[in-house]
C-alpha positions in Angstrom: -11.5 -6.7 3.5 -13.4 -6.1 0.3 -11.1 -3.5 -1.4 -7.8 -4.6 0.0 -5.2 -7.3 0.0 -2.2 -8.0 2.2 1.4 -7.1 1.6 3.3 -10.2 2.5 6.6 -10.3 0.8 9.6 -8.4 2.2 10.5 -7.1 -1.2 7.1 -5.4 -1.4 7.6 -3.8 2.0 11.1 -2.7 1.0 9.7 -1.1 -2.2 7.2 0.9 -0.2 9.8 1.9 2.4 12.2 3.1 -0.3 9.9 4.8 -2.7 6.8 5.7 -0.6 6.0 8.8 1.4 5.9 8.5 5.1 4.0 10.4 7.8 3.9 9.7 11.5 2.1 10.5 14.7 2.5 9.3 18.3 1.2 5.8 17.8 1.8 4.9 14.1 3.9 5.5 11.1 2.3 5.1 7.6 4.1 4.7 4.3 2.1 5.1 1.1 3.0 4.2 -2.5 0.7 4.0 -5.6 0.6 0.5 -7.0 -1.2 1.0 -10.3 -4.1 -1.4 -9.5 -7.7 -1.0 -8.2 -6.9 -2.6 -4.9 -5.1 -1.4 -1.9 -2.4 -3.7 -0.4 -2.0 -3.2 3.4 1.0 -4.4 5.4 1.3 -4.1 9.2 4.6 -4.2 11.0 4.9 -4.5 14.8 8.5 -5.0 16.1 9.6 -6.8 19.2 10.3 -3.4 20.8 6.5 -3.0 21.2 6.1 -6.1 23.3 5.9 -9.9 23.4 4.0 -12.0 20.9 0.6 -11.6 22.6 1.0 -7.8 22.7 2.2 -7.6 19.0 -0.7 -9.7 17.8 -3.2 -7.6 19.8 -1.8 -4.4 18.2 -1.9 -6.0 14.8 -5.6 -6.9 15.2 -6.4 -3.4 16.4 -4.8 -1.8 13.4 -6.3 -4.3 10.9 -9.8 -3.8 12.4 -9.5 0.0 12.3 -8.5 -0.2 8.6 -11.2 -2.7 7.8 -14.0 -0.6 9.2 -12.9 2.5 7.3 -11.6 0.8 4.2 -14.2 2.4 2.0 -13.0 5.9 3.0 -9.4 5.2 1.7 -8.4 5.9 -1.9 -7.7 2.9 -4.0 -4.6 1.7 -5.9 -2.2 2.1 -3.0 0.3 0.1 -1.1 0.1 1.0 2.6 2.5 0.0 5.3 1.5 0.7 8.9 4.2 0.5 11.6 3.2 0.5 15.2 5.3 2.6 17.6 5.9 1.7 21.2 3.1 3.7 22.8 0.6 1.7 20.7 1.0 -1.2 23.1 -1.3 0.6 25.6 -3.6 2.3 23.2 -7.3 1.7 23.0 -9.2 0.8 19.9 -10.5 4.4 19.5 -7.0 5.9 19.8 -5.7 3.4 17.2 -8.6 4.2 14.9 -8.1 8.0 15.3 -4.3 7.7 14.7 -4.9 5.7 11.5 -7.5 8.1 10.1 -5.2 11.1 11.1 -2.3 9.6 9.1 -4.6 8.9 6.2 -5.7 12.5 6.2 -2.1 13.7 6.4 -1.4 11.7 3.3 -4.5 12.9 1.6 -5.8 9.4 1.0 -8.9 9.5 3.2 -12.2 10.8 1.9 -14.4 12.4 4.6 -17.7 10.7 5.2 -20.6 11.2 7.7 -19.3 8.5 10.1 -16.1 10.2 11.3 -14.4 9.3 14.6 -15.4 11.5 17.5 -12.6 12.9 19.6 
């Protein structure tokens, strides 16, 4: 990811949970907090309620790839935490991508470009 880094430390996740704004849809929950830098930091959380290790890693890869392909459409200088909900376990890539962009639009952090997702 060229404009982003990963959130790795629990204290960083907790700061975003506590001070950030959250929006949700059927598949995902997204917390956003400004971080004062030029880079986005993205953290993905998938709990054991979603499924076993294989399912959780699959969901994580879907979310990460959806973000990576649309990373240039997101505003910069944000800490973003994305939490997968239980229905995400059976979601396709297109559904995940659409859910991610929908939440970005709800937060007002996605700029519209010519290559929007078709519904």
